[in-house]
N, C-alpha and C positions, 0 to 999 in steps of 0.2 A: 729392479722393477718387476721382472717376470718371475716372482717367487712361486716361487712356483705356485632263489626255481620251487586227483586224490589217489596217491598210490598206497595200497595196503602193504604191510611188511612182506606178505607172501608174494606180492607182485614185484618186489625189488629184484633187479637183474644182477645184483651182486651177491656173493656168497658170504656166509658167516665165518668162513675159515680165515685164519690169520693171514694178513697180507705178507708177502715176501718182503724182504728188506728193500727191494727196489720198486715195488708196485705201490702206487698211490690210488686209493679209491676215494674219489672226490665227489661231493654232492653240494648242490645249492638249490634254491627254490625254483628257478626257471631255467629253461634251456636257451641256447643260442638260437636266434631267429633264423639265421642262415650261415652257411660257410663261405659265401661270396664275400671276400674281404673288403669290398668297397660299397656294398649294398646298404648296410645299416651302421649308424653311428650310435651304438647302444652297448652298455657296459658288459653284460654277460656274453654278448656276441663277440666283442673285442677280446674278452678274457679267454675264450676258447681259441679264437683266431691267433692270439699271441703264442700259443703252444706250437703252432704249425707254420706261421708266417712271421717274417721279420720286417721291420721298417728300416729306414736309413738310420734312425735314432730310436731309442726307447727309454722308458723310465725304469729304474731299478726298483727294488723293494722298499726303498726309502722315499721314492718319488723323484729322485734326481735324474736328470737327462744324461744318458751315457751313449757311447758309440754302439752301433749295431752293424748294419751293412755299409754304413759310411764310417770311415776312420778319421776323417778330417773334414771340417766345414768352416767356411768364413765368407763374409761379404767381401767382394773385391774392392781393394783400395781405389782403383781407378774408376769403378762403377759400383756404388753401394746398392744399386737396384738388383745386382746379380749376386746370388749365393752360389758358391762353388763347393761341390762335394767330391771328395776323393773316396772311391769305393774300395771295399775289402776285396782283395784278390783271392782266387782259389776257392771261392764259394760255389757250391752246386745246389740245384734244386733237388727235391726228393726223388725225381725220376732220373737224376744224373746230369741234366743239362746245366751248362755253365751259366752263372750269373754275371751280367755285365751292365754297362750303361744303357744299352738298348732296352733292357727290362725295366730300368728305372724310368726312362722317358715314357715307355708304354704305360706303366702302372700309374704314374702321376696324371697322365692325360686321361686314362680310363676313369680315375677317381673324379675327374672334373665333368664327366658326362651326365646327361639327364638320367634321373633314376638313382644316382649315387647320393647317399646321405653324407658323403664326405666332401662334397664340392664346396661348401661354405669355407672349409679350411684352406682351400686353394683359390678363393675368389680373387685374390690380388695377383695371381700368377698369370703372366701374359705369354710366357714361353718356357719350355723345358727342352734343353738340347744336349746332345752328347758331344763332349769335347774330344774325348778319345774313349777307349774301351772301359776305362776305369775312372773317368772324370765326367761329371754332369754339372751343367750350369742351369740354375733356375732364376729366371728374370721376373721381377715383380713390378707392378705399377707404382713406382716409388720405393724408396728404401723401407723394407718391411721388417721392423724389429721383432715381430712375432713369429716369423716363418719357422724357426727352429722348433718352437713350442708346438706348432701346428702339425708336426710330422711324426709324433711318437706313436700314433695309431694308424699311420698311413702305410699299409702293407704292400710289399713288392711281389708281383706275380711274374711268371715266366711268359714272355710274349709269345714264344712258339707254342707253348701248351695252350694258351688262351685262344690263339688262332686255330689250332688243330681241333679244339673242342667247342668252337663257335661261342666263346664267351668274351669277345673283344669288348662288348658293352656290358656294364654291370647289371645285375638283377634289379628290377624295379619292384620291390616288395609291396609298396603301397598299391601298385597297379595289379597285384596278384600274380606277377610273373615268377617263373622258376627258370633255371638254366643248369648246365652241367656243373658249374661251380657252386650251386646251392648245396650239393651233397658230396662234392669231390674237391680235393685240394692238391696243390703242388707248390709247396713253399720251400723256404730255406731254413725253417725253424728247428728247434730242438726235438720236436716230436712229429711223427708221421701218422696220418689217418689209417686205421685198420678197418673200422666199421662204424656205421652210424645209424641209429634208429631214433628219429626225432621224438623228443620228450620221454625217451626211455633210457638209452645208453649210447655213449660214444666211447670207443676204445682207440687209444693212441699208443704207439710204441716209440722208443727212442730212435732218433735218426743217427745211424752209425757214422754218417759222414758230416755231422753237425760241425760247423766252423768254430763254435764256441766251446767245444768239449774240453779244451785245454785252458780256457779262461774262466769257466764257471764250474761249480761242483758237479752238475749233471749226474747226480746219484740216482735219479728216477729212471727206471727202464720201461715202465708201462704206466699209463693213466687210464683208469676206468671212471668215466664221468657219468653220473646219474642224477638227472633232475628229479627232485622230490618236492612236490608242491606242498604237501601236508606238513605243517610244522612238527606235529607229534610224531609222524612217521620218520621225518628227517632226523630228529633227535634220537628216536629209538634206534635208528640205524647206526648212529655214532656210539650210543651207549652199549649196543650189542657187539660192536666191532665189525659190523657189515661195511662200514665206510671208515676211512681214516681221517678225513677232514671235511667239515662243512663250513661254508662261508658265512651262513646267516643263522647263527644260533638264536632262536626266539628269545626275546627279552625275559619272558616268564620262566625260561629254563636255564638261564645263565648260572645261577647258583648250583643247580643240580648237576650240570655238566662239570663245572669247576670243582665240585666236591667229589666227583667220581674218580676213584683210583685209576691211574693210567691215562687220564684225560686232562686237558687244560683249555682255558679260554684266553685268547690273545686279543686285546682290544686296542683300537686307535680311532681317532676322529677321521671321518671320511670327507673327501673333497666332493661333497654332494649336498644339495639343498632339496627339500621336499616342499611343494607348494601346490596351490589350486590355481588353475587358469579359469578365466571368465571371459565371456563374450563382451568386448568393449564397444561393439558396433551396432548391435541390434538387441531389441527386447529390453526388459527392465534393467539388466546388468550393464546396459550401455550408459546408464547414468552413474557418474562417478560417486555420487552420494550413496547409491546402493552398494557399490563396490566397497566404499569405506565402511558402510554399516556392516557388511559381511565380514570385513577384516577385523573389526573390533568385537564381533560376535564370536570369533574363534578364541576359545580359551586354551591358549598354547601351554600354559602351566599345567592344566588338567590333562592335556594330551601327554605331556612329558611324564607326569607322575603316575597316571592311571593306565594309559594305553602303552606308553613306552617304558614304564618302570624306571624312570630317570635316565634312560639311555637315548637321549636326544638333546639338542641344543637349540631351544626356541630362537627364532630370528624374525626380523622385520624386513629383510631384503632377500631376494633370490640369488644370493651370492655367498658361498662359503668363506670362512676366514682365511683360507689358503690363497685367495684370489687377489691379484693386484687391483686396487680400487676399493677394497673393503675398508670400512672404518667402523669403530665402535658406535658412532652415532647412527650410521645406516643400519647397524645390526639391532638397534633398539626397536622393540615392538610395542604397539599401543596397548594400553590397559584394556582388559576384558570389561566391556561396559554395555550392558544390554539396554539401559535407559538411553544412552547416547545413540546407540544403533537404531533403536525404535524411532527416535526423533529424526534421524537421517532418513529412515524409510518413509516416515510421514511427510517430511519436507520434499521428498522426491515423488510424492503422490502414491505411495504404496503402503499406506498405513494398514491396509487389510492384507498385505503380503501378496505372494504369487507362487506359482508352482515351478519347479525346476528339477531337472534330472542331473545327478552327479555321476559322471562316468569315472570309474576307478579300476586300476589293475588289482589283481589278487595274487600275483605271483612274482612281483618285481621288487618292491621296496619293503623295508622292514615294517611289518604290521600295516601294510598299505590299506587293506580293506577295513581293518579295525579303526584306523584313523578316519577313513571316510564315514564309517558308521557313527563315530563321535560327532563329526561335522554335521551329519543329518540332524541330530538332536539339537546342536547349537544353532543351526539356521532356523529350525522350527521355533526357537524361542523368540525370534524376531518376525515371525509370520511367513517365512519362506518354507513352503512345504516341499521337501526334497525327496525324490525317489532315487534310491541307490541302484546303479547298474554296474556291477563288478564283473569283470571278464579277465581271462588270461591276457598277458601283455601282447601276445601275437595278434589278438583281435583289438585290444584297447588302443594301441599306438596308431595303427592305420586309421581307425575311426576318428580319433581326435585330430590327427594331423590333417585330415581332409576337411576339417572345419565343421564336423557334424555335431559337435557338442557345444552346449552353452556354459557348462561347468564341469571341470575335470581335474584329476590329479596328475601331476607330472613330477618327476625327480630329475635334477640336472647336475651332472658332474662337469667339471671344468678342466679338461686335460691340458689346456694351455696355461692354466693358472693365471689367466688374465680376463678382465671384464669384457674385452672385445668378443670373446667366444660366446658369452651370454647374449650380448647385444646382437651379434650377427645372426644367430639362430633364432632367438626368442623375441626380439624387439624390432629388428629391421622390417620394413614393409615386405610382406610375403610375395616373392616373385623372383624369377631367374635363379641365380645361384645364392640367394640370401633369403633369410626369413622363413626357412622351410619348416620350422617348428613354432611359427607365430600364427596360430589360428584365432588369435584374440580379436583381430580386426584393428588393433592399434597400428596407426600409420602416421608418422610425423616426418615430413620431408627434411626438416632441419636435423632431426635426430639421425635420419638415414645418412645425411651428408657427414655428420660428425662421426658416425660409426666407420664409414669408409675412410675418413681422414686418419683414423687411428692406425691404419695399415701402412702409412708412410710417414708418420710423424716421429722424427728421431729426437726431438727436444723432449726429454722425459718429463720435465716439469709441465710443459705445454700439453703433452699427451695426458698426463694425470689430471690436469685441469679439465680437459675435454671429457674424460671419463666421469669426473665428479659432476659435471654439468648434465650429462646424460642421465645419471642416476637421480639427480634432482628432479628432472622432468618426469622420469618414469615413476618415481615414488609419489610425486604429487598427483599423477593420474591414476594411481593404484591399479596399474595394469594387471598385476597378479596378487594373489593372497599368500604370502610366505607362511610356512608352518615351522619347519625346523631343519637344522643340519643333522645328517645322519651320523650315528656312531657305529663303527664296525665291530662285530664280535665274531671271530673265527674260532670254532671248536676243533680240536685236533688231538691225536694221540700224543702222549707225553714224549715219545721218542722222536718226534718230528721237530726240527728247528726251522721256523718259518715266520718271518715278520709279517704283520698285516700291512698291506700296501695301501696308501691313501686313495688310490684310484680303484680299490677293490679288485685288483687284478693279480691273481697268483701266478707268477712266472716260475714254473716248476723247475727250470734249470738252476735256480738259486737254492732250492730246498736241500737240506741235509738231514741225515738220520744220526741219532746218537749211537 
């Protein structure tokens, strides 16, 4: 069931000299938002954190769940509400402190606190307790079949380090907070932080005491991570040898990179959907007829062919095909139909249209701003005069999350590979530990109850039926405007062996060199 980053070339802080066999110079369009491992639930933030921190479990480069700081896990036969984890012994944090069950209990409870964007993943957890130094029990409100999937980006911190540095509570990024963990780390991961300059360069070195050095290749001794927002500059850095790998080759440069001697492009479908959010509660877009008109005014095939150069998978649902609950019927998208859209607008009382601002990131998703520019034109054809406001993700995400926007772009990956993750963050009524990424105003008590029920339903057929029912309601309400599922294109030197990971997370302990 549970199938699962405008710098000029002169401003680059990496050198053009050939990398040593053990150094990886890594670039992508956007930087990590923070180093606090429980503050943000965001892809590039997790990708950097995974180099330094570990979870109890993780996904390998194929996307499969594998052991990490936990070596065994199972629901107790005598009480299926309790998951028991046996911890890896002999593990130390980067400062030399020993890892044990006390750190797990602390970390999971920290991730549940106000300000943490990880709390929805632990919403059903009622207690975490240490059985002994290397055994932890996690009790949930009902037998939760999703719990293992919810832990792959849930990083473990050293309780003593957190207390000594006054970071017992997670950083609240949305509220503008910073703390010691924003710029400092102490994990158990394969790499240790050497230096960090936000939006410029982060340097990591191999952890000599990494617990996995005998399990994984661990051929990388240093990582130099450089966010390069400009697509042209990012590609130029790869072509010139200034960087060794970029995660986001612009679609217009795929052929150029692939045809360059010594370089290659590795491609895979990503577990991420790109969509527009709209205000369901106030203003013109609160009318479902307007939302449906906007939906059929989006020419997804044109976006695929012209903007994305065929590197996208148009969809009618905000759920990638990797996710449990996906069906080909849900994936179907409506025909582009301006006449029908105009009729819906007139029927809703907006024949003369209205004005709207589209808030869009310009350094997060593949061709994000270009997609938004295309949408501006498409909406204009049905009388909606859209003003585009494109910002870096560090400003975009807090703005929309606080409910300041009426029309916005968002991309959503599903690390649990299950619909519940989408429902709990994007569709549950916003409040408490649920619905933190639901600024649409959509609120349905019956849907809320069904979402919560998924956390304890062990009858798989019944659970899947509930998932289907939720999607039926959500699709009928046209809560969001789906665009497409992303396709990942990583560009790298030919001497690197590295698969594209469906979560877009390069775990460099797995990388090997020819």
